[in-house]
All heavy atoms as TSV, in Angstrom:
chain	resi	resn	atom	element	x	y	z
A	1	SER	N	N	-3.305	17.808	9.779
A	1	SER	CA	C	-2.023	17.307	10.226
A	1	SER	C	C	-1.551	16.219	9.262
A	1	SER	O	O	-2.332	15.669	8.501
A	1	SER	CB	C	-2.112	16.779	11.647
A	1	SER	OG	O	-2.918	15.622	11.692
A	2	PHE	N	N	-0.274	15.918	9.326
A	2	PHE	CA	C	0.331	14.912	8.465
A	2	PHE	C	C	0.942	13.813	9.309
A	2	PHE	O	O	1.416	14.052	10.410
A	2	PHE	CB	C	1.441	15.532	7.609
A	2	PHE	CG	C	0.925	16.411	6.518
A	2	PHE	CD1	C	0.727	17.765	6.732
A	2	PHE	CD2	C	0.635	15.880	5.274
A	2	PHE	CE1	C	0.261	18.586	5.738
A	2	PHE	CE2	C	0.160	16.696	4.259
A	2	PHE	CZ	C	-0.035	18.051	4.494
A	3	LYS	N	N	0.933	12.611	8.745
A	3	LYS	CA	C	1.618	11.481	9.357
A	3	LYS	C	C	2.529	10.888	8.293
A	3	LYS	O	O	2.112	10.676	7.153
A	3	LYS	CB	C	0.618	10.442	9.847
A	3	LYS	CG	C	1.259	9.307	10.582
A	3	LYS	CD	C	0.242	8.435	11.268
A	3	LYS	CE	C	0.970	7.381	12.058
A	3	LYS	NZ	N	0.058	6.571	12.837
A	4	VAL	N	N	3.755	10.621	8.645
A	4	VAL	CA	C	4.733	10.065	7.707
A	4	VAL	C	C	4.767	8.543	7.867
A	4	VAL	O	O	4.901	8.035	8.969
A	4	VAL	CB	C	6.138	10.661	7.954
A	4	VAL	CG1	C	7.165	10.020	7.040
A	4	VAL	CG2	C	6.101	12.173	7.774
A	5	PHE	N	N	4.649	7.849	6.744
A	5	PHE	CA	C	4.730	6.387	6.727
A	5	PHE	C	C	5.972	5.997	5.958
A	5	PHE	O	O	6.242	6.514	4.879
A	5	PHE	CB	C	3.499	5.781	6.044
A	5	PHE	CG	C	2.218	6.097	6.730
A	5	PHE	CD1	C	1.378	7.079	6.247
A	5	PHE	CD2	C	1.847	5.414	7.872
A	5	PHE	CE1	C	0.188	7.382	6.868
A	5	PHE	CE2	C	0.661	5.701	8.514
A	5	PHE	CZ	C	-0.170	6.686	8.008
A	6	ARG	N	N	6.727	5.083	6.518
A	6	ARG	CA	C	7.949	4.609	5.866
A	6	ARG	C	C	7.886	3.080	5.741
A	6	ARG	O	O	7.417	2.395	6.637
A	6	ARG	CB	C	9.168	4.992	6.683
A	6	ARG	CG	C	9.321	6.488	6.838
A	6	ARG	CD	C	10.712	6.864	7.281
A	6	ARG	NE	N	10.818	8.253	7.686
A	6	ARG	CZ	C	10.819	9.297	6.886
A	6	ARG	NH1	N	10.694	9.112	5.602
A	6	ARG	NH2	N	10.920	10.527	7.339
A	7	PRO	N	N	8.381	2.563	4.605
A	7	PRO	CA	C	8.407	1.109	4.456
A	7	PRO	C	C	9.346	0.478	5.473
A	7	PRO	O	O	10.377	1.047	5.814
A	7	PRO	CB	C	8.911	0.891	3.033
A	7	PRO	CG	C	9.370	2.204	2.525
A	7	PRO	CD	C	8.910	3.260	3.460
A	8	ASP	N	N	8.945	-0.676	5.968
A	8	ASP	CA	C	9.760	-1.421	6.939
A	8	ASP	C	C	9.530	-2.905	6.683
A	8	ASP	O	O	8.456	-3.434	6.976
A	8	ASP	CB	C	9.362	-1.041	8.366
A	8	ASP	CG	C	10.162	-1.753	9.432
A	8	ASP	OD1	O	10.936	-2.693	9.111
A	8	ASP	OD2	O	10.018	-1.396	10.605
A	9	ARG	N	N	10.513	-3.576	6.119
A	9	ARG	CA	C	10.391	-5.005	5.782
A	9	ARG	C	C	10.115	-5.882	7.008
A	9	ARG	O	O	9.588	-6.982	6.875
A	9	ARG	CB	C	11.665	-5.496	5.105
A	9	ARG	CG	C	11.851	-4.908	3.755
A	9	ARG	CD	C	11.001	-5.644	2.769
A	9	ARG	NE	N	11.047	-4.970	1.491
A	9	ARG	CZ	C	10.051	-4.931	0.654
A	9	ARG	NH1	N	8.929	-5.520	0.945
A	9	ARG	NH2	N	10.147	-4.301	-0.478
A	10	ASN	N	N	10.448	-5.414	8.185
A	10	ASN	CA	C	10.238	-6.194	9.404
A	10	ASN	C	C	8.856	-5.980	10.007
A	10	ASN	O	O	8.519	-6.611	10.998
A	10	ASN	CB	C	11.313	-5.858	10.440
A	10	ASN	CG	C	12.692	-6.230	9.941
A	10	ASN	OD1	O	12.882	-7.288	9.351
A	10	ASN	ND2	N	13.656	-5.351	10.149
A	11	ASP	N	N	8.058	-5.081	9.429
A	11	ASP	CA	C	6.732	-4.765	9.945
A	11	ASP	C	C	5.700	-5.077	8.869
A	11	ASP	O	O	5.608	-4.377	7.864
A	11	ASP	CB	C	6.670	-3.283	10.341
A	11	ASP	CG	C	5.338	-2.885	10.938
A	11	ASP	OD1	O	4.399	-3.717	10.994
A	11	ASP	OD2	O	5.220	-1.712	11.343
A	12	SER	N	N	4.915	-6.123	9.068
A	12	SER	CA	C	3.926	-6.530	8.065
A	12	SER	C	C	2.790	-5.528	7.918
A	12	SER	O	O	2.021	-5.598	6.957
A	12	SER	CB	C	3.361	-7.910	8.404
A	12	SER	OG	O	2.667	-7.854	9.644
A	13	ASN	N	N	2.654	-4.585	8.839
A	13	ASN	CA	C	1.608	-3.568	8.776
A	13	ASN	C	C	2.079	-2.256	8.152
A	13	ASN	O	O	1.298	-1.316	8.021
A	13	ASN	CB	C	1.061	-3.282	10.174
A	13	ASN	CG	C	0.358	-4.490	10.751
A	13	ASN	OD1	O	-0.468	-5.103	10.095
A	13	ASN	ND2	N	0.699	-4.837	11.965
A	14	ALA	N	N	3.346	-2.181	7.765
A	14	ALA	CA	C	3.909	-0.960	7.194
A	14	ALA	C	C	3.593	-0.884	5.700
A	14	ALA	O	O	3.306	-1.886	5.046
A	14	ALA	CB	C	5.421	-0.917	7.399
A	15	ILE	N	N	3.649	0.315	5.158
A	15	ILE	CA	C	3.446	0.516	3.726
A	15	ILE	C	C	4.541	-0.213	2.947
A	15	ILE	O	O	5.673	-0.350	3.415
A	15	ILE	CB	C	3.426	2.033	3.399
A	15	ILE	CG1	C	2.914	2.275	1.974
A	15	ILE	CG2	C	4.780	2.674	3.635
A	15	ILE	CD1	C	2.617	3.719	1.672
A	16	ARG	N	N	4.196	-0.718	1.768
A	16	ARG	CA	C	5.158	-1.372	0.872
A	16	ARG	C	C	5.449	-0.441	-0.290
A	16	ARG	O	O	4.526	0.074	-0.923
A	16	ARG	CB	C	4.607	-2.684	0.327
A	16	ARG	CG	C	4.402	-3.738	1.388
A	16	ARG	CD	C	5.733	-4.338	1.813
A	16	ARG	NE	N	5.538	-5.388	2.774
A	16	ARG	CZ	C	5.765	-5.260	4.072
A	16	ARG	NH1	N	6.183	-4.117	4.556
A	16	ARG	NH2	N	5.574	-6.253	4.896
A	17	GLY	N	N	6.711	-0.248	-0.582
A	17	GLY	CA	C	7.122	0.590	-1.700
A	17	GLY	C	C	7.701	1.907	-1.231
A	17	GLY	O	O	7.280	2.461	-0.223
A	18	GLU	N	N	8.687	2.381	-1.973
A	18	GLU	CA	C	9.384	3.622	-1.622
A	18	GLU	C	C	8.874	4.823	-2.397
A	18	GLU	O	O	9.087	5.949	-2.000
A	18	GLU	CB	C	10.895	3.480	-1.873
A	18	GLU	CG	C	11.589	2.478	-0.973
A	18	GLU	CD	C	11.413	1.047	-1.445
A	18	GLU	OE1	O	11.219	0.813	-2.657
A	18	GLU	OE2	O	11.446	0.143	-0.594
A	19	ARG	N	N	8.208	4.595	-3.522
A	19	ARG	CA	C	7.754	5.706	-4.371
A	19	ARG	C	C	6.231	5.667	-4.494
A	19	ARG	O	O	5.650	4.677	-4.940
A	19	ARG	CB	C	8.386	5.608	-5.756
A	19	ARG	CG	C	8.118	6.828	-6.608
A	19	ARG	CD	C	8.783	6.747	-7.976
A	19	ARG	NE	N	8.259	5.619	-8.740
A	19	ARG	CZ	C	8.990	4.587	-9.141
A	19	ARG	NH1	N	10.277	4.530	-8.857
A	19	ARG	NH2	N	8.458	3.612	-9.825
A	20	ILE	N	N	5.579	6.748	-4.112
A	20	ILE	CA	C	4.114	6.832	-4.181
A	20	ILE	C	C	3.710	7.348	-5.556
A	20	ILE	O	O	4.209	8.366	-6.029
A	20	ILE	CB	C	3.570	7.731	-3.057
A	20	ILE	CG1	C	3.832	7.078	-1.711
A	20	ILE	CG2	C	2.088	8.006	-3.268
A	20	ILE	CD1	C	3.439	7.903	-0.523
A	21	ASN	N	N	2.786	6.629	-6.189
A	21	ASN	CA	C	2.287	6.992	-7.509
A	21	ASN	C	C	0.906	7.626	-7.459
A	21	ASN	O	O	0.500	8.298	-8.391
A	21	ASN	CB	C	2.232	5.757	-8.410
A	21	ASN	CG	C	3.600	5.143	-8.588
A	21	ASN	OD1	O	4.566	5.843	-8.838
A	21	ASN	ND2	N	3.688	3.833	-8.443
A	22	GLY	N	N	0.164	7.393	-6.391
A	22	GLY	CA	C	-1.173	7.955	-6.264
A	22	GLY	C	C	-1.769	7.666	-4.905
A	22	GLY	O	O	-1.442	6.656	-4.284
A	23	ILE	N	N	-2.630	8.565	-4.458
A	23	ILE	CA	C	-3.331	8.402	-3.178
A	23	ILE	C	C	-4.776	8.814	-3.392
A	23	ILE	O	O	-5.051	9.835	-4.027
A	23	ILE	CB	C	-2.735	9.281	-2.062
A	23	ILE	CG1	C	-1.265	8.977	-1.839
A	23	ILE	CG2	C	-3.523	9.105	-0.762
A	23	ILE	CD1	C	-0.585	9.925	-0.872
A	24	ILE	N	N	-5.687	8.019	-2.851
A	24	ILE	CA	C	-7.105	8.362	-2.904
A	24	ILE	C	C	-7.769	7.861	-1.621
A	24	ILE	O	O	-7.342	6.863	-1.044
A	24	ILE	CB	C	-7.777	7.768	-4.166
A	24	ILE	CG1	C	-9.142	8.381	-4.381
A	24	ILE	CG2	C	-7.836	6.263	-4.096
A	24	ILE	CD1	C	-9.723	8.101	-5.751
A	25	GLU	N	N	-8.789	8.561	-1.174
A	25	GLU	CA	C	-9.541	8.153	0.011
A	25	GLU	C	C	-10.921	7.698	-0.441
A	25	GLU	O	O	-11.579	8.367	-1.243
A	25	GLU	CB	C	-9.670	9.322	0.985
A	25	GLU	CG	C	-10.395	8.973	2.273
A	25	GLU	CD	C	-10.491	10.149	3.231
A	25	GLU	OE1	O	-10.316	11.300	2.790
A	25	GLU	OE2	O	-10.750	9.911	4.407
A	26	ASN	N	N	-11.384	6.559	0.079
A	26	ASN	CA	C	-12.710	6.087	-0.308
A	26	ASN	C	C	-13.759	6.537	0.714
A	26	ASN	O	O	-13.439	7.196	1.705
A	26	ASN	CB	C	-12.727	4.570	-0.541
A	26	ASN	CG	C	-12.570	3.758	0.722
A	26	ASN	OD1	O	-12.556	4.276	1.830
A	26	ASN	ND2	N	-12.439	2.446	0.560
A	27	LYS	N	N	-15.009	6.185	0.478
A	27	LYS	CA	C	-16.103	6.638	1.329
A	27	LYS	C	C	-16.029	6.098	2.757
A	27	LYS	O	O	-16.645	6.649	3.657
A	27	LYS	CB	C	-17.451	6.276	0.704
A	27	LYS	CG	C	-17.716	4.792	0.582
A	27	LYS	CD	C	-19.065	4.534	-0.068
A	27	LYS	CE	C	-19.300	3.066	-0.275
A	27	LYS	NZ	N	-19.712	2.368	0.908
A	28	ASP	N	N	-15.255	5.029	2.965
A	28	ASP	CA	C	-15.083	4.451	4.300
A	28	ASP	C	C	-13.865	5.007	5.023
A	28	ASP	O	O	-13.456	4.467	6.052
A	28	ASP	CB	C	-14.975	2.927	4.189
A	28	ASP	CG	C	-16.232	2.309	3.600
A	28	ASP	OD1	O	-17.339	2.747	3.961
A	28	ASP	OD2	O	-16.101	1.394	2.761
A	29	ASN	N	N	-13.264	6.066	4.465
A	29	ASN	CA	C	-12.089	6.738	5.029
A	29	ASN	C	C	-10.811	5.910	4.978
A	29	ASN	O	O	-9.862	6.199	5.694
A	29	ASN	CB	C	-12.342	7.218	6.458
A	29	ASN	CG	C	-13.434	8.258	6.514
A	29	ASN	OD1	O	-13.512	9.116	5.637
A	29	ASN	ND2	N	-14.280	8.184	7.511
A	30	PHE	N	N	-10.793	4.870	4.137
A	30	PHE	CA	C	-9.556	4.150	3.900
A	30	PHE	C	C	-8.742	4.931	2.881
A	30	PHE	O	O	-9.293	5.457	1.912
A	30	PHE	CB	C	-9.798	2.746	3.346
A	30	PHE	CG	C	-10.388	1.784	4.333
A	30	PHE	CD1	C	-11.684	1.337	4.194
A	30	PHE	CD2	C	-9.623	1.311	5.381
A	30	PHE	CE1	C	-12.222	0.441	5.097
A	30	PHE	CE2	C	-10.154	0.413	6.300
A	30	PHE	CZ	C	-11.459	-0.022	6.157
A	31	LEU	N	N	-7.447	5.006	3.081
A	31	LEU	CA	C	-6.554	5.594	2.090
A	31	LEU	C	C	-6.002	4.467	1.233
A	31	LEU	O	O	-5.519	3.458	1.751
A	31	LEU	CB	C	-5.384	6.314	2.756
A	31	LEU	CG	C	-5.667	7.657	3.389
A	31	LEU	CD1	C	-4.383	8.226	3.987
A	31	LEU	CD2	C	-6.241	8.630	2.388
A	32	TRP	N	N	-6.075	4.632	-0.087
A	32	TRP	CA	C	-5.479	3.698	-1.026
A	32	TRP	C	C	-4.247	4.366	-1.597
A	32	TRP	O	O	-4.326	5.479	-2.112
A	32	TRP	CB	C	-6.464	3.341	-2.127
A	32	TRP	CG	C	-7.593	2.493	-1.629
A	32	TRP	CD1	C	-8.753	2.939	-1.049
A	32	TRP	CD2	C	-7.664	1.077	-1.630
A	32	TRP	NE1	N	-9.534	1.868	-0.702
A	32	TRP	CE2	C	-8.892	0.715	-1.043
A	32	TRP	CE3	C	-6.801	0.079	-2.072
A	32	TRP	CZ2	C	-9.280	-0.609	-0.905
A	32	TRP	CZ3	C	-7.182	-1.238	-1.924
A	32	TRP	CH2	C	-8.418	-1.580	-1.344
A	33	VAL	N	N	-3.100	3.698	-1.462
A	33	VAL	CA	C	-1.824	4.274	-1.881
A	33	VAL	C	C	-1.163	3.315	-2.873
A	33	VAL	O	O	-0.807	2.193	-2.514
A	33	VAL	CB	C	-0.891	4.501	-0.663
A	33	VAL	CG1	C	0.399	5.168	-1.103
A	33	VAL	CG2	C	-1.596	5.310	0.427
A	34	GLY	N	N	-1.019	3.772	-4.109
A	34	GLY	CA	C	-0.319	2.994	-5.128
A	34	GLY	C	C	1.155	3.346	-5.089
A	34	GLY	O	O	1.519	4.521	-5.120
A	35	THR	N	N	2.006	2.340	-4.998
A	35	THR	CA	C	3.454	2.568	-4.944
A	35	THR	C	C	4.147	1.765	-6.040
A	35	THR	O	O	3.499	1.076	-6.828
A	35	THR	CB	C	4.048	2.160	-3.577
A	35	THR	OG1	O	3.976	0.742	-3.438
A	35	THR	CG2	C	3.334	2.848	-2.424
A	36	ASN	N	N	5.462	1.822	-6.029
A	36	ASN	CA	C	6.254	1.055	-6.984
A	36	ASN	C	C	6.288	-0.433	-6.641
A	36	ASN	O	O	6.871	-1.219	-7.372
A	36	ASN	CB	C	7.683	1.596	-7.056
A	36	ASN	CG	C	8.398	1.504	-5.729
A	36	ASN	OD1	O	7.888	1.959	-4.702
A	36	ASN	ND2	N	9.577	0.944	-5.723
A	37	GLU	N	N	5.641	-0.833	-5.556
A	37	GLU	CA	C	5.686	-2.236	-5.147
A	37	GLU	C	C	4.317	-2.867	-4.916
A	37	GLU	O	O	4.146	-4.063	-5.138
A	37	GLU	CB	C	6.512	-2.363	-3.863
A	37	GLU	CG	C	6.771	-3.782	-3.461
A	37	GLU	CD	C	7.676	-3.888	-2.259
A	37	GLU	OE1	O	8.538	-3.019	-2.082
A	37	GLU	OE2	O	7.505	-4.843	-1.487
A	38	ALA	N	N	3.329	-2.106	-4.454
A	38	ALA	CA	C	2.039	-2.691	-4.090
A	38	ALA	C	C	0.940	-1.638	-4.111
A	38	ALA	O	O	1.206	-0.444	-4.138
A	38	ALA	CB	C	2.111	-3.300	-2.691
A	39	LEU	N	N	-0.292	-2.122	-4.078
A	39	LEU	CA	C	-1.429	-1.272	-3.787
A	39	LEU	C	C	-1.679	-1.448	-2.299
A	39	LEU	O	O	-1.904	-2.565	-1.824
A	39	LEU	CB	C	-2.646	-1.691	-4.607
A	39	LEU	CG	C	-3.919	-0.898	-4.363
A	39	LEU	CD1	C	-3.706	0.589	-4.664
A	39	LEU	CD2	C	-5.059	-1.448	-5.203
A	40	ASN	N	N	-1.571	-0.367	-1.552
A	40	ASN	CA	C	-1.660	-0.405	-0.096
A	40	ASN	C	C	-2.959	0.244	0.364
A	40	ASN	O	O	-3.288	1.335	-0.090
A	40	ASN	CB	C	-0.506	0.395	0.512
A	40	ASN	CG	C	0.846	-0.133	0.115
A	40	ASN	OD1	O	1.392	-0.996	0.768
A	40	ASN	ND2	N	1.407	0.393	-0.968
A	41	ARG	N	N	-3.669	-0.416	1.268
A	41	ARG	CA	C	-4.874	0.181	1.856
A	41	ARG	C	C	-4.597	0.475	3.324
A	41	ARG	O	O	-4.266	-0.423	4.093
A	41	ARG	CB	C	-6.070	-0.753	1.738
A	41	ARG	CG	C	-7.359	-0.104	2.286
A	41	ARG	CD	C	-8.514	-1.056	2.273
A	41	ARG	NE	N	-8.235	-2.134	3.224
A	41	ARG	CZ	C	-8.837	-3.307	3.200
A	41	ARG	NH1	N	-9.723	-3.601	2.276
A	41	ARG	NH2	N	-8.539	-4.221	4.100
A	42	TYR	N	N	-4.725	1.746	3.690
A	42	TYR	CA	C	-4.476	2.159	5.065
A	42	TYR	C	C	-5.793	2.243	5.824
A	42	TYR	O	O	-6.738	2.905	5.395
A	42	TYR	CB	C	-3.782	3.519	5.108
A	42	TYR	CG	C	-3.546	4.021	6.512
A	42	TYR	CD1	C	-2.610	3.411	7.335
A	42	TYR	CD2	C	-4.270	5.081	7.012
A	42	TYR	CE1	C	-2.395	3.861	8.626
A	42	TYR	CE2	C	-4.058	5.540	8.308
A	42	TYR	CZ	C	-3.119	4.926	9.101
A	42	TYR	OH	O	-2.917	5.372	10.382
A	43	ASN	N	N	-5.846	1.569	6.965
A	43	ASN	CA	C	-7.011	1.602	7.835
A	43	ASN	C	C	-6.717	2.573	8.973
A	43	ASN	O	O	-5.870	2.294	9.818
A	43	ASN	CB	C	-7.290	0.203	8.386
A	43	ASN	CG	C	-8.525	0.142	9.257
A	43	ASN	OD1	O	-8.910	1.111	9.891
A	43	ASN	ND2	N	-9.143	-1.017	9.290
A	44	PRO	N	N	-7.409	3.725	9.040
A	44	PRO	CA	C	-7.116	4.706	10.080
A	44	PRO	C	C	-7.504	4.245	11.488
A	44	PRO	O	O	-6.978	4.757	12.467
A	44	PRO	CB	C	-7.930	5.934	9.653
A	44	PRO	CG	C	-9.022	5.394	8.808
A	44	PRO	CD	C	-8.465	4.170	8.142
A	45	ILE	N	N	-8.386	3.262	11.597
A	45	ILE	CA	C	-8.791	2.761	12.916
A	45	ILE	C	C	-7.702	1.883	13.518
A	45	ILE	O	O	-7.354	2.012	14.688
A	45	ILE	CB	C	-10.128	2.003	12.818
A	45	ILE	CG1	C	-11.229	2.977	12.400
A	45	ILE	CG2	C	-10.470	1.326	14.137
A	45	ILE	CD1	C	-12.536	2.319	12.026
A	46	THR	N	N	-7.130	0.988	12.697
A	46	THR	CA	C	-6.083	0.091	13.203
A	46	THR	C	C	-4.686	0.680	13.037
A	46	THR	O	O	-3.740	0.209	13.647
A	46	THR	CB	C	-6.126	-1.263	12.469
A	46	THR	OG1	O	-5.844	-1.048	11.075
A	46	THR	CG2	C	-7.473	-1.938	12.638
A	47	GLY	N	N	-4.557	1.685	12.153
A	47	GLY	CA	C	-3.248	2.283	11.894
A	47	GLY	C	C	-2.325	1.373	11.118
A	47	GLY	O	O	-1.104	1.491	11.207
A	48	SER	N	N	-2.907	0.468	10.324
A	48	SER	CA	C	-2.078	-0.491	9.595
A	48	SER	C	C	-2.447	-0.517	8.114
A	48	SER	O	O	-3.525	-0.094	7.712
A	48	SER	CB	C	-2.232	-1.885	10.188
A	48	SER	OG	O	-3.569	-2.326	10.048
A	49	PHE	N	N	-1.525	-1.052	7.313
A	49	PHE	CA	C	-1.714	-1.196	5.879
A	49	PHE	C	C	-1.985	-2.657	5.536
A	49	PHE	O	O	-1.417	-3.562	6.131
A	49	PHE	CB	C	-0.451	-0.766	5.121
A	49	PHE	CG	C	-0.265	0.716	5.047
A	49	PHE	CD1	C	0.482	1.381	6.006
A	49	PHE	CD2	C	-0.826	1.445	4.010
A	49	PHE	CE1	C	0.671	2.756	5.940
A	49	PHE	CE2	C	-0.640	2.820	3.930
A	49	PHE	CZ	C	0.106	3.475	4.900
A	50	THR	N	N	-2.843	-2.868	4.552
A	50	THR	CA	C	-3.039	-4.164	3.913
A	50	THR	C	C	-2.496	-4.022	2.504
A	50	THR	O	O	-2.689	-2.985	1.861
A	50	THR	CB	C	-4.531	-4.545	3.871
A	50	THR	OG1	O	-5.042	-4.531	5.199
A	50	THR	CG2	C	-4.734	-5.915	3.259
A	51	HIS	N	N	-1.817	-5.039	2.005
A	51	HIS	CA	C	-1.137	-4.954	0.720
A	51	HIS	C	C	-1.833	-5.836	-0.305
A	51	HIS	O	O	-2.206	-6.969	-0.008
A	51	HIS	CB	C	0.323	-5.395	0.872
A	51	HIS	CG	C	0.945	-4.818	2.102
A	51	HIS	ND1	N	1.149	-5.567	3.236
A	51	HIS	CD2	C	1.351	-3.565	2.393
A	51	HIS	CE1	C	1.683	-4.793	4.163
A	51	HIS	NE2	N	1.816	-3.578	3.682
A	52	PHE	N	N	-1.963	-5.306	-1.516
A	52	PHE	CA	C	-2.582	-6.036	-2.615
A	52	PHE	C	C	-1.600	-6.051	-3.787
A	52	PHE	O	O	-0.962	-5.044	-4.081
A	52	PHE	CB	C	-3.890	-5.360	-3.035
A	52	PHE	CG	C	-4.908	-5.315	-1.927
A	52	PHE	CD1	C	-4.939	-4.240	-1.048
A	52	PHE	CD2	C	-5.810	-6.345	-1.750
A	52	PHE	CE1	C	-5.865	-4.182	-0.020
A	52	PHE	CE2	C	-6.749	-6.299	-0.710
A	52	PHE	CZ	C	-6.763	-5.217	0.146
A	53	TYR	N	N	-1.512	-7.217	-4.435
A	53	TYR	CA	C	-0.581	-7.408	-5.540
A	53	TYR	C	C	-1.302	-8.099	-6.692
A	53	TYR	O	O	-2.321	-8.751	-6.494
A	53	TYR	CB	C	0.593	-8.306	-5.127
A	53	TYR	CG	C	1.394	-7.806	-3.963
A	53	TYR	CD1	C	1.072	-8.184	-2.670
A	53	TYR	CD2	C	2.473	-6.956	-4.160
A	53	TYR	CE1	C	1.821	-7.723	-1.591
A	53	TYR	CE2	C	3.222	-6.500	-3.089
A	53	TYR	CZ	C	2.881	-6.885	-1.808
A	53	TYR	OH	O	3.620	-6.435	-0.746
A	54	ILE	N	N	-0.730	-7.993	-7.874
A	54	ILE	CA	C	-1.183	-8.792	-9.004
A	54	ILE	C	C	-0.342	-10.061	-8.987
A	54	ILE	O	O	0.887	-9.993	-9.056
A	54	ILE	CB	C	-0.994	-8.036	-10.331
A	54	ILE	CG1	C	-1.828	-6.758	-10.333
A	54	ILE	CG2	C	-1.360	-8.940	-11.507
A	54	ILE	CD1	C	-1.535	-5.839	-11.507
A	55	ASP	N	N	-0.986	-11.213	-8.859
A	55	ASP	CA	C	-0.275	-12.489	-8.862
A	55	ASP	C	C	-0.213	-13.027	-10.287
A	55	ASP	O	O	-1.246	-13.172	-10.950
A	55	ASP	CB	C	-0.966	-13.513	-7.965
A	55	ASP	CG	C	-0.810	-13.211	-6.490
A	55	ASP	OD1	O	0.191	-12.572	-6.123
A	55	ASP	OD2	O	-1.685	-13.602	-5.707
A	56	THR	N	N	0.992	-13.314	-10.761
A	56	THR	CA	C	1.140	-13.897	-12.090
A	56	THR	C	C	0.928	-15.406	-12.031
A	56	THR	O	O	0.347	-15.994	-12.920
A	56	THR	CB	C	2.524	-13.584	-12.680
A	56	THR	OG1	O	3.534	-14.018	-11.769
A	56	THR	CG2	C	2.670	-12.099	-12.921
A	57	THR	N	N	1.420	-16.027	-11.001
A	57	THR	CA	C	1.186	-17.433	-10.701
A	57	THR	C	C	1.066	-17.514	-9.187
A	57	THR	O	O	1.508	-16.598	-8.484
A	57	THR	CB	C	2.347	-18.330	-11.181
A	57	THR	OG1	O	3.566	-17.876	-10.594
A	57	THR	CG2	C	2.485	-18.301	-12.692
A	58	PRO	N	N	0.489	-18.558	-8.647
A	58	PRO	CA	C	0.346	-18.631	-7.185
A	58	PRO	C	C	1.666	-18.371	-6.450
A	58	PRO	O	O	2.676	-19.003	-6.733
A	58	PRO	CB	C	-0.158	-20.045	-6.946
A	58	PRO	CG	C	-0.871	-20.398	-8.220
A	58	PRO	CD	C	-0.082	-19.713	-9.315
A	59	GLY	N	N	1.652	-17.373	-5.590
A	59	GLY	CA	C	2.820	-17.041	-4.790
A	59	GLY	C	C	3.858	-16.192	-5.499
A	59	GLY	O	O	4.902	-15.888	-4.938
A	60	ASN	N	N	3.600	-15.800	-6.747
A	60	ASN	CA	C	4.552	-15.015	-7.526
A	60	ASN	C	C	3.936	-13.658	-7.840
A	60	ASN	O	O	3.044	-13.557	-8.677
A	60	ASN	CB	C	4.905	-15.763	-8.819
A	60	ASN	CG	C	6.167	-15.236	-9.443
A	60	ASN	OD1	O	6.884	-14.455	-8.851
A	60	ASN	ND2	N	6.429	-15.674	-10.650
A	61	LYS	N	N	4.399	-12.615	-7.154
A	61	LYS	CA	C	3.829	-11.283	-7.298
A	61	LYS	C	C	4.462	-10.525	-8.461
A	61	LYS	O	O	5.661	-10.546	-8.645
A	61	LYS	CB	C	4.004	-10.504	-6.005
A	61	LYS	CG	C	3.220	-11.120	-4.868
A	61	LYS	CD	C	3.540	-10.436	-3.560
A	61	LYS	CE	C	2.787	-11.019	-2.413
A	61	LYS	NZ	N	2.883	-12.431	-2.243
A	62	LEU	N	N	3.627	-9.847	-9.228
A	62	LEU	CA	C	4.089	-9.061	-10.358
A	62	LEU	C	C	4.802	-7.815	-9.872
A	62	LEU	O	O	4.274	-7.067	-9.061
A	62	LEU	CB	C	2.901	-8.672	-11.244
A	62	LEU	CG	C	3.212	-7.865	-12.482
A	62	LEU	CD1	C	4.063	-8.680	-13.453
A	62	LEU	CD2	C	1.913	-7.437	-13.154
A	63	LYS	N	N	6.016	-7.604	-10.342
A	63	LYS	CA	C	6.784	-6.402	-10.003
A	63	LYS	C	C	6.401	-5.319	-10.996
A	63	LYS	O	O	6.783	-5.369	-12.162
A	63	LYS	CB	C	8.271	-6.678	-10.069
A	63	LYS	CG	C	8.702	-7.753	-9.121
A	63	LYS	CD	C	9.675	-7.204	-8.136
A	63	LYS	CE	C	10.135	-8.344	-7.249
A	63	LYS	NZ	N	10.334	-8.001	-5.922
A	64	THR	N	N	5.591	-4.368	-10.541
A	64	THR	CA	C	5.098	-3.312	-11.418
A	64	THR	C	C	4.767	-2.083	-10.581
A	64	THR	O	O	4.715	-2.160	-9.358
A	64	THR	CB	C	3.873	-3.773	-12.213
A	64	THR	OG1	O	3.528	-2.766	-13.162
A	64	THR	CG2	C	2.687	-4.019	-11.309
A	65	ASN	N	N	4.531	-0.971	-11.236
A	65	ASN	CA	C	4.059	0.221	-10.557
A	65	ASN	C	C	2.548	0.137	-10.432
A	65	ASN	O	O	1.860	-0.172	-11.407
A	65	ASN	CB	C	4.434	1.485	-11.346
A	65	ASN	CG	C	5.871	1.851	-11.158
A	65	ASN	OD1	O	6.343	1.973	-10.035
A	65	ASN	ND2	N	6.581	2.034	-12.254
A	66	TYR	N	N	2.034	0.398	-9.276
A	66	TYR	CA	C	0.605	0.419	-9.040
A	66	TYR	C	C	0.145	1.862	-9.114
A	66	TYR	O	O	0.418	2.661	-8.230
A	66	TYR	CB	C	0.279	-0.228	-7.692
A	66	TYR	CG	C	0.547	-1.717	-7.698
A	66	TYR	CD1	C	1.829	-2.228	-7.555
A	66	TYR	CD2	C	-0.489	-2.612	-7.903
A	66	TYR	CE1	C	2.073	-3.591	-7.586
A	66	TYR	CE2	C	-0.265	-3.976	-7.945
A	66	TYR	CZ	C	1.022	-4.454	-7.771
A	66	TYR	OH	O	1.259	-5.805	-7.805
A	67	ILE	N	N	-0.496	2.196	-10.228
A	67	ILE	CA	C	-0.891	3.575	-10.512
A	67	ILE	C	C	-2.393	3.588	-10.751
A	67	ILE	O	O	-2.947	2.710	-11.409
A	67	ILE	CB	C	-0.169	4.096	-11.778
A	67	ILE	CG1	C	1.346	4.034	-11.573
A	67	ILE	CG2	C	-0.614	5.505	-12.119
A	67	ILE	CD1	C	2.156	4.325	-12.817
A	68	PHE	N	N	-3.052	4.604	-10.225
A	68	PHE	CA	C	-4.482	4.777	-10.502
A	68	PHE	C	C	-4.795	6.208	-10.752
A	68	PHE	O	O	-4.031	7.083	-10.554
A	68	PHE	CB	C	-5.373	4.225	-9.381
A	68	PHE	CG	C	-4.965	4.623	-8.008
A	68	PHE	CD1	C	-5.427	5.813	-7.463
A	68	PHE	CD2	C	-4.119	3.835	-7.255
A	68	PHE	CE1	C	-5.046	6.185	-6.183
A	68	PHE	CE2	C	-3.745	4.197	-5.977
A	68	PHE	CZ	C	-4.212	5.374	-5.442
């Protein structure tokens, strides 16, 4: 089955980014999704995303494509 995830600026648990560059599943069943805005880790137990960014300076996130 498929589940559709859409970015939502008002939901801190939603995926970040509109364009997916890559998806991979790790041994713990987390999905890692690289987008045009962030590296997103999806936890299937909580149903939420955690976002990872490259920080250029404290509090300043690098605007780049996250590709793997």
